[in-house]
N, C-alpha and C positions, 0 to 999 in steps of 0.2 A: 760458575767457575768461582773457587774462594781465592782469597788473597794469596793462600800457600801455592795452589798451582798456577796462581798468576808469577807469581816470583821464581818458579819451577820454570816455566816457558822463558823468560827472560833470562834465567841462568843456564838453561841447555844451549844458549847462544853463543856461549863463551866457546864450546869445545864445535862450534861447527866451520866450516872450510871458508877462508873469506874470499871473495868474489871480486874487492878492488885490488887496484894496484898502487903500489908505492908512490906516492909524490916526493920525487926527490927537491929538496928546498936548497937552492944555490946553485944547482948546477946550469940552470938555464934551459934543461932539456924538457922541451914539452909535447906533447901529442901534436900531430900535423893535424893542421883545421881544413875541413871541406869546403870547396869553394864556393859552396852556397851558404855556409855557415852566416847565422844573423847573430850580431852584436849591439855596440852601442853605436847610437846613429850620429851622423854628421848633416850639417847644413853648407852645401856647398855654395860654390861663386863660379863665376864665369872668368873665361881667362883675364876678361880687361879689370877684374878685381869687383864688380858689381854681385851683388847678392841674386841668388837663384829664385829665392822664396817671394812670393807675392802678396801672401796673405792670404790666401785663397780659402782658407781651412779646411779645404778638401780630406787631409790628413786627420783631423779629429773628428770630422764627421764620420769616415770609416772605420776609426779605431773601435775595434770589439772590447777594447779594456778599459777605454775612456781616458788614455793617459795622456792623451795630448791636448796641450791648450796653447789657442793662437788667435791671435787679434791682428788684423791689417791696419794701416792707416795709409794717407794719402802720401806719394813720393814727394818730398820739397824739389820745386820746380828749379830752384837751383843748387842744389847739390843732392841728385836722387839717388836712392838707395840700391834700387833694382831696376830695370829697364822696363816694367811696368808702370802703371797707373797707382798701383799700391804696392807695400812692402810688409813683411813681416815684422810689426811694430812690436808684439809679444808673441812670444815662443819657448813655450815649457814642456819636458816630457817627464813624466813622474813614473822613475824605473821601478817603483815598489810595485806598481801594478802592470807595467809593459809586457807581454808575454812574446816580442820580438815575432811575430807574426808576419812584418815586412808590408801588410796592405796597406801602409802610410807611402811606401815607394812605389807599389804600385798603382795609387790614387793622385799622386802628385803629377800636375801637367808640365813642371818646369822640369825636373829631377832635380828638384831642390835639397831633397832628402834621401840619403842614401844609409845601411846599414855595415858597419865595418866589421872585423873577425872578432873585434875586443869583446869578451866576456867578463874577464877577472878584474871587477871592481867590487870594492865594498865599502860600508858607509857606516861614519860613527854617528851620525844622527840623520832623521828623516829630512833636513831641509836640504845636504846634499845629495840626496837620492832623485831632487827634484832638479833636473838639469835645464838652465836657462839659456835664452839664445845666447848672450854672452861666452857661453861655455859649449855652445853645441856649431856655431860658424866656424867654419876653418881659417887658421891664419892669414897673414899678408902673403905667406909661402903656399896657401892651398894645402896644407897638411894637416891635421885634425889636432886640436890641443891637446895636452897631455895632461891630465891631472893629477894631483898629488895621491889619489887613491886609484890612480889606474895604472895597470901592469901590461903598456904595449910591449908589445916585440915586430920585430919587424916582418912586413909582408903583411900586416893585418890592415893596413890601410889600402892595400895595390887592387886587388880583384876583389871589388865589392860590387853585390848586387848586379852583376855581371849578365845572370839570366834576363834580367828586365832590357838590357841593353841588346840581347841578341833575338826578342822576338820577333817572329816573323809576320809581319802585318798583314791580318785578313787571310793568314796561311799560306801566303804566296813565298815558293821556295826560292825565288830570286832574290829574296833578302836573307837567306839563310846565314848567320854567322857573320852579320853584318851589323854596325854599331848607328841606331839612329839619333844618339845623344849628343847634345852640343859638348862643347870642352870646357874641362875643369880647370881653374885655376891650379898650376900646381902638376896636373896631369895631363890635360890635353884631352883628346878624344880616346876615352878608357876603351881598351880592347873589350869586343864581346865575348861571351861565355862560347866555345868552340861548339858545332853541331855536330852530325853524323856526316863522317868524311866520304871522300867518293869510292873508296877501295872499300869500306865497310858496307857498300849498297850492293843488293844481291839481284840479279835479275832484273834491273831497271830497263824498260823499253826506252829505244833511240828516241830523245828526245822529248820524253815522259817523264812521271815522277813514280816513286814507289809505294805509293800509297800511306805513307808517311811525310808528307810536307818535303820530301826531299828530291831535287833535281840532281842535274849530272854536273854542275858546276860548284867547286869548294872557294866560296869567295873568301877577297881579305876580311878580314875582322875591322880594318879600318874604312869600312865605306863613308857616304857622305849622308846628309840628312835625308831622310824618307818619312 
């Protein structure tokens, strides 16, 4: 294909039907985000204010994009940062590499890292794209920090990584819809993602399961630690 044919392909696109929707600036109207939307990470803290991250580096090890860098350090005896022997001394995420797969959330043994629904953030330089621990750790109120280049909207920090909290241990339906996560500063024990309700189950034998890991009981989402 020569230059003229190539320009012709581009020129013909002007008359093609547009498939994108208009982005109305200034109205505040945005499309609703799915419950499982993966966005900007946050590092959570326990309800007593201590950090959940123990610097184990499992999130960095499992990351397929190699965008997480973690270094742990021994907790100061006089003023420990986390309940464990170590804490996350350095924690960085390079958002020029991150693919928001959430494998770091699944790998974390202490529920320290989760993903919010915030995905509208841009950078004017590469340094801003590398989030440090100071930017990722939630504030003293437990809420994510709102950085100047981020467009936070109400609810984007509420129902985050909920499918992890609703995981049924070993396929046991007794734990369906129950949260086994520890409480978080500012939120308490977050609600787990809802599973299949009893009225949606068809032809379940008495006292049995429907073959998909669901039993008769529709448990409360605020179960204790299991």
